[in-house]
ROVEX-246816 format. One line per 5 residues: their letters; for each residue x, y, z of C-alpha. Coordinates in nm, 4 decimals. Each point is the difference from the previous one (the first is absolute). Last residue first. Layout:
N
a = X,Y,Z ~ ...
END
This chain:
67
xxxxx = 0.1065,-0.4967,1.4735 ~ 0.1692,0.2039,-0.2724 ~ -0.2198,0.2391,-0.1932 ~ -0.1839,0.0641,-0.3242 ~ 0.0288,-0.3066,-0.2247
xxxxx = -0.0430,-0.2518,0.2811 ~ 0.3689,-0.0231,0.0961 ~ 0.0570,-0.2594,0.2707 ~ 0.2804,0.0552,0.2484 ~ 0.2392,-0.2461,0.1611
xxxxx = 0.2563,0.0972,0.2628 ~ 0.3239,-0.1815,0.0791 ~ 0.1994,0.0923,0.3081 ~ -0.1249,0.2880,0.2087 ~ 0.3374,0.1586,0.0828
xxxxx = 0.1911,0.0040,-0.3302 ~ -0.2957,-0.0364,-0.2349 ~ -0.0227,-0.2441,-0.2898 ~ -0.3119,0.0895,-0.1992 ~ -0.2133,-0.2572,-0.1812
xxxxx = -0.2612,0.1219,-0.2502 ~ -0.3040,-0.2156,-0.0781 ~ -0.1995,0.0847,-0.3155 ~ -0.1209,-0.3612,-0.0506 ~ 0.3519,-0.1364,-0.0574
xxxxx = 0.3081,0.1282,0.1740 ~ 0.1993,0.3200,-0.0400 ~ 0.3188,0.0417,0.1995 ~ 0.1439,0.2949,0.1922 ~ 0.3289,0.0448,0.1821
xxxxx = 0.1553,0.1976,0.2837 ~ -0.2870,0.2243,0.1042 ~ 0.0780,0.2142,0.3002 ~ -0.2710,0.0929,0.2448 ~ -0.3206,0.1968,0.0201
xxxxx = -0.3330,-0.1298,-0.1234 ~ -0.1747,0.2552,-0.2242 ~ -0.0071,-0.2160,-0.3130 ~ -0.1093,0.1527,-0.3293 ~ -0.1566,-0.1247,-0.3189
xxxxx = -0.0382,0.0876,-0.3678 ~ 0.1856,0.3287,-0.0048 ~ 0.0436,0.1140,-0.3595 ~ 0.3208,0.1611,-0.1187 ~ -0.0099,0.1998,-0.3221
xxxxx = 0.2454,0.0172,-0.2878 ~ 0.0415,0.2614,-0.2715 ~ 0.2480,-0.1020,-0.2715 ~ 0.3492,0.1507,0.0237 ~ 0.1602,-0.3197,0.1287
xxxxx = -0.1214,-0.1793,-0.3123 ~ 0.2025,0.2342,-0.2254 ~ 0.3135,-0.0449,0.2111 ~ -0.0268,-0.3794,-0.0149 ~ -0.0614,0.0063,-0.3764
xxxxx = 0.3008,0.2257,-0.0580 ~ 0.2175,-0.2267,0.2130 ~ -0.1013,-0.3081,-0.2008 ~ 0.0423,0.1846,-0.3293 ~ 0.3518,0.1110,0.0957
xxxxx = 0.0901,-0.3494,0.1213 ~ -0.1134,-0.1471,-0.3332 ~ 0.1876,0.2684,-0.1928 ~ 0.3221,-0.0699,0.1905 ~ -0.0339,-0.3765,-0.0495
xx = -0.0366,0.0563,-0.3737 ~ 0.3277,0.1910,-0.0026
END
């Protein structure tokens, strides 16, 4: 019976949090075309992108844009 109440409270909490207002914020954007297969984050704000046709790309995020 205790397990039932724990599951009930867990589900109730998940449903209650889903009703909260959420906003999406765009922090960067890449206009290069192609298919991204994987992404990894390195040190010093470096982002590595595995692309199907171009191989591996590296971008630096300066707080406003990718370069």
